[in-house]
N, C-alpha and C positions, 0 to 999 in steps of 0.2 A: 118748780124750782125757781126761786126768786131771791134776789138780794134786797136787803132793806134799802129804801130810797135815800141814800147818802150821796152828797156831792162828791165828785171825783172818784166814785166807786162804781157807778153805773153808766153805761153808754159812753165810755171814755173816748172812743173814736168819733162819735157824734159830737161830743163835747168840744172837740178841737174846732169844729165848724160853727157851732151855735152857742157856745159858752156853757158854763156849768149849770146855771139856773134853768135855761131852756132844755138842756139835755135831761135834767132831773124831771122837769115837767112832762116831757115826752115819755120818759120811762114810766112815770106814774100812770100816765094815760094808757100806755101800751099794756101794762100788767093788769090794770083795772079792767080794761076791755077784754083781755084774755080770760080773766076769772068770770066775767059776766057772760062769756060765750059757752061756758061749760054747761052741758044739758042739765035741766032740772032733775033732781033725784040722784045725780051722781055724787058720791062722797068726795069731797074736796079736801086734800091735805096739802097745805102750803109748806113746803120744805124751804126754810129761809136760812140766810146767813147775813151778818155775823151772829154769833151766839149772843143772847140777851136782847134781841130785837123783837121778841114776840109781841109785847104791848104795842110797839110802833107798827108792826105789821097788821095787828088786829084793828088798830085805829084807822089805818089806811084802807084795808080790804074788807073789813067788817067782821062782826061777831058771827057765830054760827059755822065758821070754817074751823078746820083742825090745823093748828100751827105746830111745826116741829123744827127744831134746829137741825141743819144738815150736819151729817157726821162723815168724816173722812177728809183727807188732804186734797186729793185731786178729784176732778169731776166724776170720773168713773166710779170711784169709791162712794161718793155722795149719792150718785144715782142708784148704785147697788143697795146702799143702806136704805134709801127712800123706798124702793120697791120691796126689798126684803121685809121691811116693817109692815107694809100693807099685806103682803102674803102671810106673814106670821100671825096677823090678826084674823086670818080667815077670810080676808076680802080679796077680791080679784074678779076678773082680770084687772090689770093696772096699766095706766098710761102715765108716762112722764113727759111733761111739756115745759117749755120755757114761757116767758111772758112777752116776747118781742116779735111775734109773727101775727100781724093783723089779719092775714088771710086764713088763719086757723080758727074759723068761726064754727058755730054750733053744727051746721050741716056736715062739715068736714069731720068733726069729732064723732057725730052719729054714724057717719060712713065708716070711720075707723073702727068703731065698736062692732058694727055689722061684719066687717071684714075679719075681725079678730075671732068671730064665731067659727070661722072655717080655717083659720091659720094659727100658728103658734106665736107669730110675731107680726106686728104691723108697723111699718116705718113711713114717716112723712118726710121725704127728701127736702132738703133746703137748697136753695140756689147756690149757696156758697160752699157746698160739699159736705155739709153737716146734715143734721135732721131737725125738724121742728117738733116731732112727736115720735115716741117709741112706745108701743103697747105690747104687753106680754100676757099670756094666759097663765103662766107658771114662772117661778123664779128661774132666771138664767144669768147668774152673776158673771160667767165667763165672757158674755157679750161686751162687758164694760172694762175688762182688764187689758192693759197694754195698748190702749187706743191713743193716738197722737191728738189729744183734745185741742181744739182751737185751730185746727188745720183744715185744709180743703180735702183731706183724705178720710175724715171721720166716717162718712157714709160708706165709702168703699171698704174700709177696714171692718166696719160693723157688718155689712152684708157678707163679707168673707167669713167672718165668725159665725154668722147665722148658717151659711152654707156648710161650713165644716162641722157644725153641730147637727146637721140633718134636719133642721127645723123648716117648717112651711112658713113662708113669708108672703105678705101682701104689701104692696106699696101704694101710697096715695100719690096725688099729683105734686109736682115740685112747687113749693111756696118760697117766699123770700122773708128772711128775718130782717129787722131794722137794726143795722149796725153803724151806719154812717149817714151823712146828709143825703146822698143820692138814693139810698134805699128808703130813707124816710120820705123823701119827696115822691117816690114811686108808689108808696103804700099808705100814706096818711089818709087818703080818701076812704080806705077800707074801715076806718074807725067810725065813720058816720058823721 
């Protein structure tokens, strides 16, 4: 899940501290790093927004990936659409990740895949109360409905939904997204 790299549309909290050009540069670096961390042989589908940015995304992140416009108004709808498309094509399991967690490196992704072998859901908790990764073995659209996206309760609400559904869940270690200058300064070293 990624936004096209447009000024004033990405990393807006970070932009307040470092300016729009630097925030855009950091965002580009974060997402490119994340794509590069996906293990070889995994099918990569970049779900992007806004509509019409496919050429721009391809120029930035490279050919050989699958690019699809995100569908839906709110994040839960867009995540459901992204995962449903993968499962409808007969592919799976499926992970949805963002592009702003430098600690979500290849070994963490491989661990998540291994955990998903024995669980219905794998969650990578984020330090801000959200999550950095969510993996499913089968479609579960109810997990994404009615969540207060962008709040510190996203993880808690999602885990409650998982429990209510009777699904087996595995959790990864807590990692931090880059949202502002402090989180950037704590995590920039992870980009190498």
